[in-house]
C-alpha positions in Angstrom: 52.3 66.3 95.1 55.3 66.1 92.8 57.9 67.8 95.2 57.8 66.6 98.5 59.9 67.9 101.5 61.7 65.2 103.6 64.2 65.6 106.3 67.2 63.3 106.1 70.2 62.8 108.4 73.1 64.6 106.5 76.5 64.1 108.0 78.0 67.5 107.5 81.1 66.5 109.8 83.3 64.7 106.5 82.0 67.2 103.8 85.4 69.5 102.6 85.7 72.8 104.1 85.0 75.9 102.4 87.7 76.8 99.8 89.8 79.5 101.1 89.8 82.9 99.9 93.0 82.9 97.6 94.2 86.3 98.0 94.1 85.8 102.2 96.5 82.9 101.4 98.8 84.7 99.0 101.6 86.8 100.4 101.7 90.3 99.5 103.0 91.2 95.9 106.6 92.9 95.7 108.2 94.3 92.4 111.7 93.7 92.1 113.6 95.7 89.6 117.5 94.4 90.2 121.3 95.7 89.8 120.8 95.5 86.1 117.5 97.8 85.6 118.1 101.1 84.5 114.7 102.6 84.1 113.4 106.8 83.8 109.9 108.0 83.5 107.0 107.9 85.4 107.0 104.5 87.2 103.9 103.4 88.9 103.3 100.4 91.3 100.2 99.2 92.9 102.0 96.9 95.2 105.3 96.8 97.1 108.4 97.5 95.1 112.0 96.8 96.0 114.9 99.0 93.8 118.1 97.9 93.6 119.0 99.1 90.0 119.3 103.2 89.0 115.8 105.0 88.6 115.4 108.5 86.9 112.1 110.5 87.1 109.1 109.4 89.4 108.3 107.0 91.2 104.3 106.7 92.5 104.0 103.7 94.8 100.4 102.9 96.7 102.2 100.8 99.3 105.6 100.3 100.3 108.7 101.7 98.3 112.5 100.1 99.5 115.4 101.2 97.5 118.3 98.4 98.6 121.8 99.3 99.4 123.6 98.9 95.6 120.2 101.1 94.4 121.1 104.7 92.5 117.2 106.9 92.5 117.5 110.0 91.0 113.7 110.9 91.7 110.1 111.9 93.1 109.3 109.2 94.9 105.5 108.9 96.6 104.2 106.2 98.7 102.1 105.0 101.4 106.2 104.1 103.4 109.7 104.6 102.4 112.6 102.9 103.4 116.2 104.1 102.0 119.0 102.0 102.1 120.7 103.4 99.1 121.3 106.6 97.5 118.4 109.0 96.5 118.5 112.4 95.2 114.7 114.0 95.0 112.1 115.0 97.1 110.0 112.0 99.2 106.1 112.4 99.9 105.3 109.4 102.4 102.1 109.1 103.5 103.0 107.1 106.4 106.4 106.1 107.8 110.0 107.0 106.0 113.1 104.8 107.0 116.8 106.3 106.3 119.0 103.1 107.6 123.0 103.7 108.3 123.7 103.0 104.6 121.1 105.6 103.3 122.2 108.9 101.3 119.7 111.1 100.9 119.5 114.7 99.3 116.1 116.9 99.2 113.1 117.3 100.8 111.2 115.1 102.8 107.4 115.2 103.8 106.8 112.4 105.9 104.0 111.5 108.6 107.1 110.1 111.0 110.5 109.1 110.1 113.4 106.7 111.9 116.7 108.0 111.1 119.4 105.0 112.0 122.9 106.3 112.9 125.1 106.8 110.2 122.1 107.4 107.5 123.5 110.7 105.7 121.1 113.5 104.4 121.1 116.7 103.3 118.0 118.8 103.2 114.4 119.8 104.4 112.3 117.2 106.5 108.8 118.5 107.1 107.1 115.5 109.7 103.1 115.9 110.2 99.8 116.0 108.2 100.1 117.7 104.9 100.1 121.5 104.9 98.0 123.6 102.6 100.7 125.6 101.6 104.2 124.9 99.9 106.8 124.9 102.4 109.6 127.0 100.9 112.4 125.3 98.6 115.8 124.5 99.8 116.8 127.1 97.9 114.4 129.8 99.1 114.9 128.5 102.5 119.1 129.1 102.4 118.9 132.3 100.3 120.0 135.6 101.8 118.9 136.4 105.2 116.6 139.1 105.3 118.1 142.1 107.4 115.9 145.2 108.6 116.8 148.9 108.3 118.9 150.0 111.0 117.0 152.4 113.7 117.8 156.0 112.9 120.4 157.5 115.0 119.4 160.6 117.0 122.1 162.8 118.3 121.6 165.2 121.1 123.4 168.4 121.1 124.1 170.7 124.0 122.5 173.8 122.5 125.1 175.7 124.7 128.3 173.6 123.2 127.4 174.4 119.9 127.9 178.5 120.6 
């Protein structure tokens, strides 16, 4: 027999540990757009993003979007979570949580599963909290349009037949 199985006593205590999963040790990745950044268009991020510059257009984040205090964002934002310290004009579509810090200034619609608003934050618009609706809600212009009035009820005047003669 050319190959023979033999049992050997092997000391495994000194063997090197298995190499750890690199992803498990790596901190989550974050894209950083500094104060000097000026971007326009449809921006998509697979990881977290921190914005300190000026953005116009649409922002699609798979994870979290942080709008820092010096930032000015004129865009629709869609993300897992959104944290705002700066200025945002546009609608927010947030799957988990929205946080408006005391330095935040937001104008638009916020659709979110949950929201935290710190004292001092400025907000003008509509907030929809809860799971997605099957029908979209009316826009701010539609919601703040002229009030619908009811037709007045007809007035019936009773006459006394004797006094009419």
